[in-house]
Short mmCIF file of the C-alpha atoms (twelve columns), coordinates in Angstrom:
data_MODEL
# 
_entry.id   MODEL 
# 
loop_
_atom_site.group_PDB 
_atom_site.id 
_atom_site.type_symbol 
_atom_site.label_atom_id 
_atom_site.label_alt_id 
_atom_site.label_comp_id 
_atom_site.label_asym_id 
_atom_site.label_seq_id 
_atom_site.Cartn_x 
_atom_site.Cartn_y 
_atom_site.Cartn_z 
_atom_site.pdbx_PDB_model_num 
ATOM 1   C CA . MET A 1   -73.170 -29.454 -75.092 1 
ATOM 2   C CA . SER A 2   -75.307 -31.240 -72.626 1 
ATOM 3   C CA . GLU A 3   -72.292 -32.488 -70.849 1 
ATOM 4   C CA . ASN A 4   -71.080 -28.897 -70.241 1 
ATOM 5   C CA . ILE A 5   -74.494 -27.930 -68.971 1 
ATOM 6   C CA . GLU A 6   -74.555 -30.806 -66.499 1 
ATOM 7   C CA . GLU A 7   -71.007 -29.860 -65.314 1 
ATOM 8   C CA . ASP A 8   -72.033 -26.249 -64.769 1 
ATOM 9   C CA . LYS A 9   -75.005 -27.376 -62.764 1 
ATOM 10  C CA . ILE A 10  -72.816 -29.512 -60.409 1 
ATOM 11  C CA . ILE A 11  -70.364 -26.756 -59.901 1 
ATOM 12  C CA . SER A 12  -73.233 -24.361 -59.122 1 
ATOM 13  C CA . GLU A 13  -74.767 -26.620 -56.631 1 
ATOM 14  C CA . TYR A 14  -71.425 -27.252 -54.966 1 
ATOM 15  C CA . SER A 15  -70.657 -23.504 -54.821 1 
ATOM 16  C CA . GLN A 16  -74.042 -22.886 -53.083 1 
ATOM 17  C CA . GLU A 17  -73.507 -25.938 -50.628 1 
ATOM 18  C CA . LYS A 18  -69.886 -24.881 -49.682 1 
ATOM 19  C CA . PRO A 19  -70.917 -21.503 -48.026 1 
ATOM 20  C CA . LYS A 20  -73.733 -23.291 -46.229 1 
ATOM 21  C CA . LYS A 21  -71.179 -25.789 -44.779 1 
ATOM 22  C CA . ASN A 22  -68.684 -23.000 -44.018 1 
ATOM 23  C CA . LYS A 23  -71.527 -21.080 -42.162 1 
ATOM 24  C CA . VAL A 24  -72.476 -24.235 -40.100 1 
ATOM 25  C CA . LEU A 25  -68.751 -24.710 -39.198 1 
ATOM 26  C CA . PHE A 26  -68.300 -21.121 -38.260 1 
ATOM 27  C CA . ILE A 27  -71.429 -21.302 -36.079 1 
ATOM 28  C CA . ALA A 28  -70.330 -24.418 -34.491 1 
ATOM 29  C CA . LEU A 29  -66.867 -22.887 -33.748 1 
ATOM 30  C CA . VAL A 30  -68.279 -19.910 -32.247 1 
ATOM 31  C CA . LEU A 31  -70.562 -21.847 -29.892 1 
ATOM 32  C CA . LEU A 32  -67.595 -24.112 -28.946 1 
ATOM 33  C CA . LEU A 33  -65.414 -21.087 -28.059 1 
ATOM 34  C CA . LEU A 34  -68.465 -19.380 -26.244 1 
ATOM 35  C CA . GLY A 35  -69.139 -22.594 -24.230 1 
ATOM 36  C CA . GLY A 36  -65.526 -23.003 -23.261 1 
ATOM 37  C CA . SER A 37  -65.275 -19.433 -22.333 1 
ATOM 38  C CA . VAL A 38  -68.387 -19.664 -20.273 1 
ATOM 39  C CA . PHE A 39  -67.101 -22.841 -18.466 1 
ATOM 40  C CA . ALA A 40  -63.696 -21.314 -17.881 1 
ATOM 41  C CA . LEU A 41  -65.326 -18.059 -16.651 1 
ATOM 42  C CA . ARG A 42  -67.715 -20.029 -14.382 1 
ATOM 43  C CA . SER A 43  -64.743 -22.057 -13.004 1 
ATOM 44  C CA . PHE A 44  -62.901 -18.821 -12.262 1 
ATOM 45  C CA . ILE A 45  -65.878 -17.143 -10.674 1 
ATOM 46  C CA . PHE A 46  -66.842 -20.070 -8.538  1 
ATOM 47  C CA . ARG A 47  -63.377 -21.106 -7.588  1 
ATOM 48  C CA . PRO A 48  -62.734 -20.210 -3.901  1 
ATOM 49  C CA . SER A 49  -59.945 -17.977 -3.048  1 
ATOM 50  C CA . PRO A 50  -56.717 -19.488 -1.596  1 
ATOM 51  C CA . GLU A 51  -57.512 -17.871 1.701   1 
ATOM 52  C CA . ARG A 52  -61.006 -19.521 1.629   1 
ATOM 53  C CA . ILE A 53  -59.487 -22.949 0.638   1 
ATOM 54  C CA . LEU A 54  -57.160 -22.838 3.584   1 
ATOM 55  C CA . SER A 55  -59.953 -21.746 6.015   1 
ATOM 56  C CA . ASN A 56  -62.228 -24.502 4.779   1 
ATOM 57  C CA . MET A 57  -59.438 -27.038 5.252   1 
ATOM 58  C CA . VAL A 58  -58.905 -26.045 8.828   1 
ATOM 59  C CA . THR A 59  -62.597 -26.180 9.679   1 
ATOM 60  C CA . LYS A 60  -63.031 -29.636 7.846   1 
ATOM 61  C CA . MET A 61  -59.975 -31.116 9.618   1 
ATOM 62  C CA . SER A 62  -61.095 -30.032 13.060  1 
ATOM 63  C CA . GLU A 63  -64.540 -31.778 12.534  1 
ATOM 64  C CA . LEU A 64  -63.047 -35.018 11.308  1 
ATOM 65  C CA . ASP A 65  -63.675 -38.014 13.505  1 
ATOM 66  C CA . SER A 66  -61.465 -40.671 11.839  1 
ATOM 67  C CA . TYR A 67  -58.521 -40.841 9.405   1 
ATOM 68  C CA . GLY A 68  -55.411 -42.536 8.593   1 
ATOM 69  C CA . PHE A 69  -51.854 -40.882 8.396   1 
ATOM 70  C CA . GLU A 70  -48.187 -41.381 7.635   1 
ATOM 71  C CA . TRP A 71  -45.643 -38.931 9.013   1 
ATOM 72  C CA . LYS A 72  -42.102 -39.279 8.002   1 
ATOM 73  C CA . GLY A 73  -39.048 -36.968 8.123   1 
ATOM 74  C CA . ASN A 74  -35.409 -36.285 8.788   1 
ATOM 75  C CA . ILE A 75  -33.391 -33.909 11.024  1 
ATOM 76  C CA . GLY A 76  -29.692 -33.539 10.561  1 
ATOM 77  C CA . VAL A 77  -26.876 -31.379 11.818  1 
ATOM 78  C CA . VAL A 78  -23.499 -31.426 10.048  1 
ATOM 79  C CA . GLY A 79  -20.783 -29.544 11.905  1 
ATOM 80  C CA . GLU A 80  -17.160 -28.854 11.270  1 
ATOM 81  C CA . ASP A 81  -16.109 -32.025 13.047  1 
ATOM 82  C CA . SER A 82  -19.220 -33.838 13.921  1 
ATOM 83  C CA . SER A 83  -22.712 -34.900 12.588  1 
ATOM 84  C CA . VAL A 84  -25.940 -36.040 13.949  1 
ATOM 85  C CA . ALA A 85  -28.886 -37.475 11.985  1 
ATOM 86  C CA . PHE A 86  -32.305 -38.506 13.039  1 
ATOM 87  C CA . ALA A 87  -35.016 -40.141 10.933  1 
ATOM 88  C CA . TYR A 88  -38.555 -41.088 11.702  1 
ATOM 89  C CA . ASN A 89  -41.605 -42.827 10.227  1 
ATOM 90  C CA . MET A 90  -45.012 -43.125 11.795  1 
ATOM 91  C CA . THR A 91  -48.126 -44.594 10.374  1 
ATOM 92  C CA . GLY A 92  -51.416 -44.971 12.072  1 
ATOM 93  C CA . GLU A 93  -55.322 -44.704 12.151  1 
ATOM 94  C CA . SER A 94  -57.517 -42.950 14.672  1 
ATOM 95  C CA . ASP A 95  -61.230 -43.292 15.258  1 
ATOM 96  C CA . MET A 96  -62.564 -40.944 17.850  1 
ATOM 97  C CA . VAL A 97  -66.083 -42.293 17.555  1 
ATOM 98  C CA . ALA A 98  -65.023 -45.924 18.218  1 
ATOM 99  C CA . ASP A 99  -62.485 -44.705 20.584  1 
ATOM 100 C CA . VAL A 100 -59.689 -46.781 19.010  1 
ATOM 101 C CA . SER A 101 -56.377 -46.013 17.337  1 
ATOM 102 C CA . LYS A 102 -53.253 -47.802 16.293  1 
ATOM 103 C CA . LEU A 103 -49.679 -46.657 15.455  1 
ATOM 104 C CA . ASP A 104 -46.481 -48.178 14.034  1 
ATOM 105 C CA . PHE A 105 -43.147 -46.157 14.602  1 
ATOM 106 C CA . ASP A 106 -39.756 -46.339 13.404  1 
ATOM 107 C CA . PHE A 107 -36.995 -44.052 14.748  1 
ATOM 108 C CA . ASN A 108 -33.410 -44.042 13.700  1 
ATOM 109 C CA . ALA A 109 -30.459 -41.922 15.108  1 
ATOM 110 C CA . SER A 110 -26.944 -41.703 13.937  1 
ATOM 111 C CA . ILE A 111 -24.290 -39.822 16.120  1 
ATOM 112 C CA . GLU A 112 -20.792 -39.728 15.099  1 
ATOM 113 C CA . GLY A 113 -21.307 -42.973 13.013  1 
ATOM 114 C CA . THR A 114 -22.971 -44.782 15.831  1 
ATOM 115 C CA . SER A 115 -26.542 -45.956 14.963  1 
ATOM 116 C CA . PHE A 116 -29.477 -46.424 17.259  1 
ATOM 117 C CA . THR A 117 -32.890 -47.900 16.279  1 
ATOM 118 C CA . LEU A 118 -36.225 -48.068 17.973  1 
ATOM 119 C CA . THR A 119 -39.205 -49.682 16.340  1 
ATOM 120 C CA . GLY A 120 -42.698 -50.756 17.591  1 
ATOM 121 C CA . ASP A 121 -46.383 -50.282 17.535  1 
ATOM 122 C CA . ALA A 122 -49.167 -49.234 19.712  1 
ATOM 123 C CA . ILE A 123 -52.897 -49.953 20.115  1 
ATOM 124 C CA . GLY A 124 -55.459 -47.822 21.940  1 
ATOM 125 C CA . SER A 125 -58.939 -48.947 22.842  1 
ATOM 126 C CA . GLY A 126 -60.913 -47.069 25.372  1 
ATOM 127 C CA . ASN A 127 -58.942 -46.503 28.598  1 
ATOM 128 C CA . ASP A 128 -56.308 -49.246 27.637  1 
ATOM 129 C CA . VAL A 129 -53.185 -48.660 25.687  1 
ATOM 130 C CA . TYR A 130 -50.890 -51.526 24.531  1 
ATOM 131 C CA . TYR A 131 -47.244 -50.953 23.593  1 
ATOM 132 C CA . ARG A 132 -44.862 -53.272 21.889  1 
ATOM 133 C CA . LEU A 133 -41.012 -52.633 21.242  1 
ATOM 134 C CA . THR A 134 -39.746 -54.820 18.241  1 
ATOM 135 C CA . THR A 135 -36.305 -53.182 18.090  1 
ATOM 136 C CA . ILE A 136 -34.725 -51.735 21.233  1 
ATOM 137 C CA . PRO A 137 -31.272 -49.917 21.463  1 
ATOM 138 C CA . VAL A 138 -28.953 -51.197 24.030  1 
ATOM 139 C CA . ILE A 139 -28.866 -49.330 27.427  1 
ATOM 140 C CA . PRO A 140 -25.655 -49.741 29.279  1 
ATOM 141 C CA . LEU A 141 -25.938 -51.976 32.407  1 
ATOM 142 C CA . MET A 142 -29.388 -53.141 31.472  1 
ATOM 143 C CA . ASP A 143 -30.852 -56.119 29.706  1 
ATOM 144 C CA . LEU A 144 -34.113 -55.279 27.959  1 
ATOM 145 C CA . SER A 145 -34.407 -58.273 25.669  1 
ATOM 146 C CA . MET A 146 -37.139 -59.731 27.732  1 
ATOM 147 C CA . ILE A 147 -39.612 -56.946 26.727  1 
ATOM 148 C CA . ARG A 148 -38.665 -57.162 22.927  1 
ATOM 149 C CA . ASN A 149 -41.845 -58.076 21.045  1 
ATOM 150 C CA . GLN A 150 -43.787 -58.260 24.324  1 
ATOM 151 C CA . TRP A 151 -47.064 -56.385 24.537  1 
ATOM 152 C CA . ILE A 152 -47.355 -54.125 27.507  1 
ATOM 153 C CA . LYS A 153 -50.808 -52.944 28.787  1 
ATOM 154 C CA . VAL A 154 -51.160 -49.541 30.257  1 
ATOM 155 C CA . GLU A 155 -54.436 -48.915 32.071  1 
ATOM 156 C CA . VAL A 156 -55.893 -45.534 33.023  1 
ATOM 157 C CA . SER A 157 -58.715 -45.250 35.391  1 
ATOM 158 C CA . THR A 158 -62.139 -44.041 33.924  1 
ATOM 159 C CA . ASP A 159 -62.115 -40.947 36.066  1 
ATOM 160 C CA . ASP A 160 -58.691 -39.931 34.973  1 
ATOM 161 C CA . VAL A 161 -59.669 -40.418 31.393  1 
ATOM 162 C CA . GLU A 162 -62.746 -38.514 31.722  1 
ATOM 163 C CA . GLU A 163 -60.973 -35.511 33.489  1 
ATOM 164 C CA . MET A 164 -58.209 -35.567 30.864  1 
ATOM 165 C CA . ASP A 165 -60.639 -35.701 27.953  1 
ATOM 166 C CA . ARG A 166 -62.533 -32.758 29.483  1 
ATOM 167 C CA . LYS A 167 -59.333 -30.769 29.866  1 
ATOM 168 C CA . VAL A 168 -58.072 -31.576 26.356  1 
ATOM 169 C CA . LYS A 169 -61.300 -30.510 24.880  1 
ATOM 170 C CA . ILE A 170 -61.193 -27.184 26.639  1 
ATOM 171 C CA . VAL A 171 -57.502 -26.643 25.722  1 
ATOM 172 C CA . THR A 172 -58.143 -27.617 22.113  1 
ATOM 173 C CA . GLU A 173 -60.956 -25.215 21.746  1 
ATOM 174 C CA . LYS A 174 -58.858 -22.512 23.228  1 
ATOM 175 C CA . ILE A 175 -55.843 -23.127 20.956  1 
ATOM 176 C CA . MET A 176 -58.060 -23.327 17.825  1 
ATOM 177 C CA . LYS A 177 -59.591 -19.943 18.766  1 
ATOM 178 C CA . LEU A 178 -56.280 -18.474 19.450  1 
ATOM 179 C CA . ILE A 179 -54.953 -19.558 16.038  1 
ATOM 180 C CA . LYS A 180 -58.087 -18.439 14.133  1 
ATOM 181 C CA . ASP A 181 -58.343 -15.095 15.880  1 
ATOM 182 C CA . ASN A 182 -54.662 -14.291 15.038  1 
ATOM 183 C CA . ASP A 183 -54.490 -15.365 11.441  1 
ATOM 184 C CA . MET A 184 -51.321 -17.402 12.106  1 
ATOM 185 C CA . MET A 185 -51.369 -19.341 8.755   1 
ATOM 186 C CA . LYS A 186 -51.159 -17.223 5.595   1 
ATOM 187 C CA . VAL A 187 -51.140 -18.072 1.959   1 
ATOM 188 C CA . LYS A 188 -47.965 -17.240 0.178   1 
ATOM 189 C CA . GLU A 189 -48.630 -18.623 -3.252  1 
ATOM 190 C CA . ALA A 190 -51.203 -20.725 -5.226  1 
ATOM 191 C CA . LEU A 191 -49.574 -23.298 -7.410  1 
ATOM 192 C CA . PRO A 192 -51.272 -25.226 -10.255 1 
ATOM 193 C CA . ASP A 193 -53.793 -27.839 -9.130  1 
ATOM 194 C CA . THR A 194 -52.633 -31.400 -9.145  1 
ATOM 195 C CA . LYS A 195 -53.571 -34.964 -8.132  1 
ATOM 196 C CA . ILE A 196 -52.657 -37.187 -5.036  1 
ATOM 197 C CA . ASN A 197 -53.578 -40.821 -5.601  1 
ATOM 198 C CA . GLY A 198 -56.187 -39.900 -8.149  1 
ATOM 199 C CA . THR A 199 -57.810 -37.175 -6.177  1 
ATOM 200 C CA . ASP A 200 -57.873 -33.543 -7.403  1 
ATOM 201 C CA . VAL A 201 -56.304 -31.262 -4.850  1 
ATOM 202 C CA . TYR A 202 -55.505 -27.521 -4.540  1 
ATOM 203 C CA . HIS A 203 -51.660 -26.882 -4.173  1 
ATOM 204 C CA . LEU A 204 -50.720 -23.903 -1.905  1 
ATOM 205 C CA . VAL A 205 -47.601 -22.664 -0.318  1 
ATOM 206 C CA . VAL A 206 -48.410 -21.245 3.026   1 
ATOM 207 C CA . HIS A 207 -46.368 -20.026 5.992   1 
ATOM 208 C CA . LEU A 208 -46.752 -19.729 9.710   1 
ATOM 209 C CA . ASP A 209 -46.232 -16.010 10.615  1 
ATOM 210 C CA . LYS A 210 -43.258 -15.747 12.996  1 
ATOM 211 C CA . ASP A 211 -44.425 -12.466 14.462  1 
ATOM 212 C CA . VAL A 212 -47.839 -13.950 15.035  1 
ATOM 213 C CA . ILE A 213 -46.260 -17.039 16.687  1 
ATOM 214 C CA . LYS A 214 -44.146 -14.606 18.909  1 
ATOM 215 C CA . ASN A 215 -47.290 -12.787 19.948  1 
ATOM 216 C CA . ILE A 216 -49.383 -15.762 20.854  1 
ATOM 217 C CA . THR A 217 -46.673 -17.935 22.619  1 
ATOM 218 C CA . PRO A 218 -47.167 -16.586 26.059  1 
ATOM 219 C CA . ASP A 219 -51.006 -17.283 25.806  1 
ATOM 220 C CA . LEU A 220 -50.356 -20.638 24.213  1 
ATOM 221 C CA . VAL A 221 -48.033 -21.703 27.139  1 
ATOM 222 C CA . GLU A 222 -50.559 -20.616 29.824  1 
ATOM 223 C CA . ILE A 223 -53.349 -22.791 27.987  1 
ATOM 224 C CA . ILE A 224 -51.080 -25.879 27.772  1 
ATOM 225 C CA . VAL A 225 -49.966 -25.495 31.441  1 
ATOM 226 C CA . SER A 226 -53.579 -25.581 32.430  1 
ATOM 227 C CA . LEU A 227 -53.668 -29.089 31.515  1 
ATOM 228 C CA . SER A 228 -51.530 -30.069 34.488  1 
ATOM 229 C CA . ASP A 229 -52.913 -30.834 37.890  1 
ATOM 230 C CA . ASP A 230 -53.229 -27.917 40.272  1 
ATOM 231 C CA . ASP A 231 -50.806 -29.496 42.779  1 
ATOM 232 C CA . TYR A 232 -48.227 -29.922 40.123  1 
ATOM 233 C CA . LEU A 233 -46.198 -26.738 39.831  1 
ATOM 234 C CA . ILE A 234 -44.612 -25.950 36.512  1 
ATOM 235 C CA . ASP A 235 -41.979 -23.262 36.098  1 
ATOM 236 C CA . MET A 236 -43.342 -20.638 33.692  1 
ATOM 237 C CA . PRO A 237 -41.016 -19.142 31.192  1 
ATOM 238 C CA . THR A 238 -39.500 -15.821 32.289  1 
ATOM 239 C CA . GLU A 239 -39.387 -12.578 30.367  1 
ATOM 240 C CA . SER A 240 -35.810 -13.478 29.478  1 
ATOM 241 C CA . ASP A 241 -36.997 -16.948 28.152  1 
ATOM 242 C CA . TYR A 242 -39.426 -15.363 25.859  1 
ATOM 243 C CA . GLN A 243 -36.836 -12.821 24.622  1 
ATOM 244 C CA . GLU A 244 -34.563 -15.610 23.696  1 
ATOM 245 C CA . PHE A 245 -37.519 -17.425 22.020  1 
ATOM 246 C CA . ASN A 246 -38.325 -14.329 20.031  1 
ATOM 247 C CA . ARG A 247 -34.680 -13.968 18.975  1 
ATOM 248 C CA . LEU A 248 -34.482 -17.517 17.748  1 
ATOM 249 C CA . MET A 249 -37.921 -17.081 15.881  1 
ATOM 250 C CA . ASP A 250 -36.416 -13.934 14.085  1 
ATOM 251 C CA . GLN A 251 -33.418 -15.989 12.976  1 
ATOM 252 C CA . PHE A 252 -35.512 -18.916 11.919  1 
ATOM 253 C CA . GLY A 253 -38.071 -16.781 9.923   1 
ATOM 254 C CA . ASN A 254 -41.478 -17.820 8.772   1 
ATOM 255 C CA . ILE A 255 -42.166 -21.523 8.707   1 
ATOM 256 C CA . GLU A 256 -43.045 -22.269 5.013   1 
ATOM 257 C CA . MET A 257 -44.755 -25.412 3.788   1 
ATOM 258 C CA . GLU A 258 -46.796 -26.820 0.993   1 
ATOM 259 C CA . VAL A 259 -50.313 -28.174 1.473   1 
ATOM 260 C CA . PHE A 260 -52.346 -30.171 -0.782  1 
ATOM 261 C CA . ILE A 261 -56.215 -29.742 -0.099  1 
ATOM 262 C CA . GLY A 262 -58.991 -31.771 -1.721  1 
ATOM 263 C CA . LYS A 263 -61.047 -29.756 -4.299  1 
ATOM 264 C CA . LYS A 264 -64.254 -31.677 -3.339  1 
ATOM 265 C CA . ASP A 265 -64.037 -32.337 0.356   1 
ATOM 266 C CA . PHE A 266 -61.300 -29.705 1.512   1 
ATOM 267 C CA . TYR A 267 -59.548 -32.295 3.498   1 
ATOM 268 C CA . LEU A 268 -55.874 -31.942 4.008   1 
ATOM 269 C CA . TYR A 269 -54.119 -34.851 1.826   1 
ATOM 270 C CA . ARG A 270 -50.595 -33.898 2.219   1 
ATOM 271 C CA . LEU A 271 -48.206 -31.381 3.909   1 
ATOM 272 C CA . ASP A 272 -44.598 -30.947 2.882   1 
ATOM 273 C CA . PHE A 273 -41.965 -29.045 4.830   1 
ATOM 274 C CA . THR A 274 -38.257 -28.625 3.985   1 
ATOM 275 C CA . ARG A 275 -35.783 -26.258 5.512   1 
ATOM 276 C CA . ASP A 276 -31.906 -25.885 5.511   1 
ATOM 277 C CA . MET A 277 -30.207 -23.316 7.794   1 
ATOM 278 C CA . ASP A 278 -26.858 -22.234 8.767   1 
ATOM 279 C CA . LEU A 279 -26.232 -22.663 12.310  1 
ATOM 280 C CA . SER A 280 -24.344 -19.425 12.524  1 
ATOM 281 C CA . GLU A 281 -27.770 -17.659 11.919  1 
ATOM 282 C CA . ILE A 282 -28.900 -18.994 15.258  1 
ATOM 283 C CA . ASN A 283 -25.562 -18.729 17.184  1 
ATOM 284 C CA . ASN A 284 -22.396 -16.904 15.880  1 
ATOM 285 C CA . ASP A 285 -20.213 -19.424 17.763  1 
ATOM 286 C CA . MET A 286 -21.938 -22.416 15.985  1 
ATOM 287 C CA . LEU A 287 -20.573 -23.794 12.637  1 
ATOM 288 C CA . GLY A 288 -22.507 -26.167 10.478  1 
ATOM 289 C CA . THR A 289 -25.782 -26.778 8.778   1 
ATOM 290 C CA . LEU A 290 -29.136 -27.732 10.113  1 
ATOM 291 C CA . SER A 291 -31.399 -29.592 7.732   1 
ATOM 292 C CA . MET A 292 -35.042 -30.592 8.282   1 
ATOM 293 C CA . ASP A 293 -37.701 -32.129 6.129   1 
ATOM 294 C CA . ALA A 294 -41.018 -33.683 6.868   1 
ATOM 295 C CA . GLN A 295 -43.965 -35.086 4.897   1 
ATOM 296 C CA . ILE A 296 -47.461 -35.873 6.427   1 
ATOM 297 C CA . ASN A 297 -50.020 -37.717 4.336   1 
ATOM 298 C CA . PHE A 298 -53.670 -38.091 5.391   1 
ATOM 299 C CA . TYR A 299 -56.155 -40.775 3.972   1 
ATOM 300 C CA . ASP A 300 -59.165 -42.860 4.712   1 
ATOM 301 C CA . PHE A 301 -61.088 -39.788 5.912   1 
ATOM 302 C CA . GLY A 302 -64.265 -40.774 7.835   1 
ATOM 303 C CA . LYS A 303 -63.637 -44.383 7.669   1 
ATOM 304 C CA . SER A 304 -63.978 -46.715 10.695  1 
ATOM 305 C CA . VAL A 305 -60.931 -48.163 12.270  1 
ATOM 306 C CA . VAL A 306 -60.782 -51.795 13.495  1 
ATOM 307 C CA . VAL A 307 -58.082 -52.911 15.927  1 
ATOM 308 C CA . GLU A 308 -57.135 -56.285 17.161  1 
ATOM 309 C CA . ILE A 309 -56.568 -56.318 20.906  1 
ATOM 310 C CA . PRO A 310 -53.503 -58.514 21.829  1 
ATOM 311 C CA . ASP A 311 -54.141 -61.219 24.465  1 
ATOM 312 C CA . ASP A 312 -50.544 -62.059 25.252  1 
ATOM 313 C CA . TYR A 313 -49.771 -58.888 27.194  1 
ATOM 314 C CA . ILE A 314 -48.162 -58.120 30.555  1 
ATOM 315 C CA . THR A 315 -49.299 -55.184 32.719  1 
ATOM 316 C CA . ILE A 316 -47.054 -52.383 33.534  1 
ATOM 317 C CA . GLU A 317 -46.925 -53.538 37.201  1 
ATOM 318 C CA . GLU A 318 -45.580 -56.925 35.983  1 
ATOM 319 C CA . LEU A 319 -43.046 -55.167 33.926  1 
ATOM 320 C CA . MET A 320 -41.857 -52.946 36.816  1 
ATOM 321 C CA . ALA A 321 -41.713 -55.625 39.495  1 
ATOM 322 C CA . PRO A 322 -38.315 -57.145 38.436  1 
ATOM 323 C CA . MET A 323 -36.848 -53.811 37.931  1 
ATOM 324 C CA . MET A 324 -37.797 -52.749 41.577  1 
ATOM 325 C CA . MET A 325 -36.052 -55.904 42.741  1 
ATOM 326 C CA . ASP A 326 -32.923 -55.428 40.561  1 
ATOM 327 C CA . GLN A 327 -33.612 -58.704 38.802  1 
ATOM 328 C CA . ASP A 328 -33.598 -59.644 35.166  1 
ATOM 329 C CA . PHE A 329 -32.844 -56.205 33.866  1 
ATOM 330 C CA . ILE A 330 -29.391 -55.905 35.294  1 
ATOM 331 C CA . LEU A 331 -26.693 -57.502 33.214  1 
ATOM 332 C CA . PRO A 332 -24.038 -59.793 34.588  1 
ATOM 333 C CA . GLU A 333 -20.595 -58.239 34.838  1 
ATOM 334 C CA . GLU A 334 -19.183 -60.202 32.019  1 
ATOM 335 C CA . GLU A 335 -21.917 -59.098 29.690  1 
ATOM 336 C CA . ILE A 336 -21.618 -55.510 30.667  1 
ATOM 337 C CA . MET A 337 -17.933 -55.737 29.599  1 
ATOM 338 C CA . THR A 338 -18.837 -56.952 26.173  1 
ATOM 339 C CA . GLN A 339 -22.008 -55.028 25.677  1 
ATOM 340 C CA . GLY A 340 -21.956 -53.198 22.264  1 
ATOM 341 C CA . LEU A 341 -24.119 -50.314 21.087  1 
ATOM 342 C CA . ASP A 342 -25.953 -52.114 18.514  1 
ATOM 343 C CA . SER A 343 -29.712 -52.410 18.735  1 
ATOM 344 C CA . ILE A 344 -31.076 -55.710 20.353  1 
# 
């Protein structure tokens, strides 16, 4: 009898404890759902609009003093009986505060099965620029092997540099104002956020409005021409030229690309562009396909750039001297006859 009483007591205590536990679990679940909802709502409320993200990116990139980049892409035309392909890859760093920069480049072209390659690098420091070609395509009648792997120094006078810097600053400000005032870049679609090399980024599809481009092109040309010296006359495009340009823009359409923008710093981390086009859309007499793709990656934002100035260089005057005297650069007749089209 006592055993039954003890068992009933245990069951009674358990029955009372169970509702308490259920109530605690229910409250915890409600709090969890409310907390998650508040966090999601907060993220939604405080998340900038795609247009604001794009605007912030333009501002941040225009204020940037130093960065690294890689720009690679392909351009190809395949016709009924011919094909042309061009590939490029450029990597570099720029530091406007230290006034230094460096660049590695690799260009490859293929025309009707014949390939041409040009590779090299460049270093900029103050008023001096150093160039080096590591692979050079053969140029008929000329021997350029002596400048392969040779650093060549190009020096610009301080006065010229200061004047050009002044003009470039003015022109850049005018171009940026022209672009901002005319809302040329527009958001087409906001894609799910993603990561680039571990960094959280916004992912947007944007396009350059062809109608805006058509409208601002005359002003843009005038701004760019203002860079030239007053005594250097440039033939300005005619009304007919602009009409042809507008026709091509109508055929080409809006220029669409994907951009990846940092969620914390609003820097542009990547830009992707791809476009395939039937040549007949440009000209009814043209047959074939035009293919283009490009990707630009940016990194090392705000980091100082260090360059190593070469000491085994020749000046541009030393390079030009034998060319002016028709020496060294002119191939002997027997070599001209056997010269191929391969790169040196």
